N, C-alpha and C positions, 0 to 999 in steps of 0.2 A: 751389119756387117760393123764392127766398129771402126774408128778412124785410126787406130794402133792395133796390133796384133802379139800375142803374147806367146813367147814359150818361156815357162817358167815368167822372169822380169825382162827379157830380152826384147827389145822393142826395135820394129824395122820400121813402118810406117809411122809409128810415133817420135820419132825423132826427126830432127831440122838438118837439112842438108842445104847447100850452096850449089847443087847440079841442077838439071831437069828435074821434072817431076815422071819423069818417065818410071826412074827404077824402083822395085820395091811398091810399087801399089801409088801412094802419094806422098812420097818422099818427102816426109821430113824426118830425114834418117842418118843424120851423122852427130845429132844432138845428144849427149848424155843423157841430157834431165830434159824431158819434154815441157821445160815453162820459158814465157817469155817474160823479159822484163819490159813491160808499158812503157812508152815514152810519156812523159811528162813535163809538159811545156810551162814557163814562167818561172824555171828556176831548179825545180826538185831534181831533175836528169843532168846530172853532171859525166864527165868524162870516166870521173872515178866509180861512179855509179855502176856504169854500163861495163866497165872492165871488171869490177866486181862479179856483177851478174855473170856475165859471159867468161869470165876465168872458175866461177862454181859450175861449169858444164851447162848452163842456159843461154839465152840470148838475147843480150841486153840491146836497147835501142835507144839511140839518141832522138832528144825532142828540138827537131828543126823548124818549126811553126812559128816561133816567136822571137827567134835570132835573125841575125845576117847573115848572106850569102855567105860572106868573109869569114863570119863567126863558125857557121858550120863545118867550112872547109879547116878552120883552126881544131875545132872538137875531134872531126874524123881523123886527121893527123894525132890528136891527142890520143885518141883511143889505139890507132897503129904502133904511134910510139910505147907504148906501155906493152907491144906484142900480142895486142889483141886482132884477131881477123874475122873472127866471129861475131859480126855486129850488124843493126842497122840502122836506119835513120827513117823518122818520120815527118812528113809537112801537110800542112794544111791546103784543101785545093779551093782557091776562090771562087765564087759563084759570080760568073759575069753577068748576066742576065737579069741579077737581083737590082730593082731600084728602093730603095729605103723610103718610111714616109718620114720626109722630113719634116715635119709639124709637129708628127708624134715624137722626133727626136729632139726639137724646140723644147716643147712641154717638158720631157723629161729633164733634160739640162736644166731648167727652169728650177725643177724639183728638187734636184742635186744639190745646184747652187749654195743653198744657207747649209746644208750639209757640209758641205766640202769647204765653206768658209769657216766653220767651227772648228774643223781641222787645221786651218791654216793653208787650205789648196786653193786651187781654181778649177771648174769646169770648162775644158776647153772649146772653143765654138765647134758646131758640127761642121766636119768636113768629109767628102768622099773616100772611103778605104783608098791607099795603094798598095798595092801585091807587089812583092817582090818574090813570086812563087817561080816566075820563068827562069830568072838566076839564079835560084836556089837549084831548081831542077839540072842546068846548068852544070853547077857547080859540082852535083852528085853522081852527072853521067861521067864528067870528067875524072874524078875521084875513083871511080868504078865503086861505089860501095856494094859490099854483099846484098843486101836486103834496103829497100825502100817501100815504106808504108805511106799511103795516103787517106787522109781524113776529110770529112766533109765534103767527097765527091770524085770522080772519076779522074784519073790521069789523061793526057791528051793521047790519041792512037799516035803520034809522031812521037812522043814521051815515050809510051810504051815501047815504039819501035827502037829506039834509043838506049834504051836501058836494057834492053835485051841483046842488043849487041856487044856490049859490054858486059856480059852475065852478070847481070844485077836481078833479084829476084822482085817479082812487083807485087805488092799488098796489098789490099784496099778493105778498109773497115766497113763492114755494113751493119744496117741495125732493121732492115726486112729482107725475106725472100725476093721482093722486086728489083732492090739494089743488088743484091747477090748476083743476082740472072745477069745483071746488066754491067755488074765489074766482071764477071766470067766474058762475055761477050765481047769486051772492051780488052781482054788479055790479060788477066791479073793470073798469076801463079798461086797466089792463095790468098784468103779471105780470115779476117780476122772479123767474127762474128761478136756482136757489141749487146749486151744483153742492159735491161734497163737498173741493173743498181750499179754498174761502171760509175766509177768519182769521172770528175770532170767533163769537158764536152762530150755530147751525145754525137755520134757521126751521122745525123741525116745530112742528105743531100741538098736540102733547100735549108736556106736562115728559119725560112715561115713555118716548117714541116713539125708537128709535134711527134716525140719520138715515140715508138709502139712501145706497151707495155707488157712483152710478151717475155714470160719466164727463161732463162737463158738454155735450158735444156730442152724447152719447144721448140726455141728457137732457131737451134742446132738441128733439130729434127726436119723442121719445115726448109731451112738453107740447102740441106743433104736433099731433098727430095728436086730441089732445081737446078743442084751442080754437082759434080763430083770432086770441083777442088779440095787438097786439104782445108781444114777448116783449125782456127785456134780460137778458142771461146774465152770470152773477156767479161767481166763484169761481178762482181760483189763476190769474189774467191778471198776467202779467209783462213781455209782449213786444207791440208792435205785430203780429207775425206770429199770435198769440195773439186779439188783436182781429180781424185780419183772418178766421180760421178760423172763429170765430163768429156774425162776419157773414154768412160764407158759409153757413153751419150753419142759419141762419133767424132769428137774431138782430136785432132793429132797432135795437139799439144794447148797450153792453158796459159794464159797471161795473167801477171800479177802488176799491178801500181800501187795501190792504197799501202799494200803491205810492206812497201819498200821509203815509204815515205818519213818516217824516223829513223831510218839506218844512217849512222855517221858520213859514211859518202853521197848522201843525198845532200841536194842545196835546198831543201823546205826551208822557208824563212823563218825563224825561229821564233816569230808569233803566232804563225801558222803552226810549225811543229807541236808547240805547246797546249796550240786548241785542240789537237788531235785526241790529247790524253785529258782534257780539260773536262770533270764531270758537268760543267753548267753548260755543254754542248752534247744534246742527249739526241739527235737524230739527224738524218741526211734529207736532203730534198733536191728536186730538179727545180732550177730558178736561171730566167733571163735575167735578171736585173743586175747582174756585174758586164754581160758579155753581148748580151742581144741574143745569145744561141743557147737552145737547151743544156745546162751542166749540172752535173751533179756535186754538191759540196755540202759542210754544216749548215745547219739550219741557222739561223743568227739574224738579227735586229734587220739590217739592211735588207735581206729578202722579204722579211716579212714587210718592212715599210714600203719597197718598192718594186716587187715583183710585180705586182699587179698593174704597174704603168710602164713596165719595161716595152719598149717595145722591139719586134723581131727586126734586128739590124747588126750585123756583125761586118766588119770590127768597128763599125761607127759608134757601137756603146761599149765596148771595149776600149777604145781610145776615149770616149767621154770619161768613163767611171777611173781610168788609169791614176791619176793625180792624186785622188781620194782615197783609191785603196794605198798607195804607198802610203801616205799621210797617216793613214789608220796605222798602218803597221808599225811606222816612225812613232806613233804613241802608242803602241802597244794594246791595241783594239782591236780584237780579231771579230768584233760584231760589226765592224764597216768596213771589211774586204773579205775576198772570197777565199772560202778555205776547201777548196777541190778535194773530196774524197769518196769514196765508194761507201755501201751499205755495211760494208765489213769492217770499218776503221779499227774501231775497237780493237782489233787483233794486231794491228801495228806496234812495233815493238822497236826499241832502239838500239837494235842489235846490229852486226854487220849485215850485211847483203849478203854474202857469201852463206852466214849461218842460217840465214832465212829462206835463201833457196833450198839448202841443204836439207832443212827441217823439213818444209814444205813435202818435199819429194822424199825423205824416208817415210813421213806419214803417208804418202800417198801411195807408197808401194807396199806398206803393209794394210790398207785398205783393200787395194789392189789382188793381193796375195790372200787375203779373208775377206771374201764379198761382205760375210755378213757381218762384219765386224764395226 
């Protein structure tokens, strides 16, 4: 059974809705285009990008992971001020039981310090990460956002209950069947199934876990064997053919992020935006060097020099490298900052987001109508 059903090209369970999952099978049912604009923290996702994606008929997500609760409230209001009510927000779940290796963090700081100094920056002292996650959830419950997705772990049961009381759809990003089962048991309404080619952070539930390398379509099949929840496929999507294949493989919708990085509505830093089109950068890699968590980005000098030494510690490593990365961007040095991107980054164009979404869906429809094409 596919995650979507066709009568011609009219979707039922392949569209997204803000109602419960009782109607129409797995009911992602009201979205004209079964594509999700993935949340991209650190600047790329903006209010304008979300409204453009949702306005095109897809579903845009704000990135709330690295901004304050007040900034999240402001961004949510900004989306609604533009007349958009079909949107979501993403947050990162902290790992309360994890204790970083402080000796390894101090050693990493020592290695980074000369590089930072050469860029006119300093590496901050090692400090415990401080999370404002609970305050963000409070804001999002109060704001009654239509969708809320969680990365790096599961929301608390009490938070799931609060969100359901205000009719917020709860989404959890998973990288394995085991995590998918746990997310379903926790009360998730939908799952984002993140494959190995996804740009940015892999949504492992523990900072020390190495992400599985299971091809996305295979992972979709494995996840569908442990839960009947609707699945949103994510990772390495660069063409309409990819979208069609994933819908045929059981996804109810498909998420894209990297394809939107060069859109004019995106807040991608110019240094990173240019790097995505720079022939000097030829591949992507999964690295801990910048944040302490596995994340896919352009392979550059910083990764090659420091990944082997980076401890598994988030957000501590992310905080330590922050000033260095900012200084590198100020110096227009893409070799010394993170440029998160999925494996299909060469397909990203500097076109309006609505054009990207519509072109992707038009191509997908042709493949759905003619499976052999």
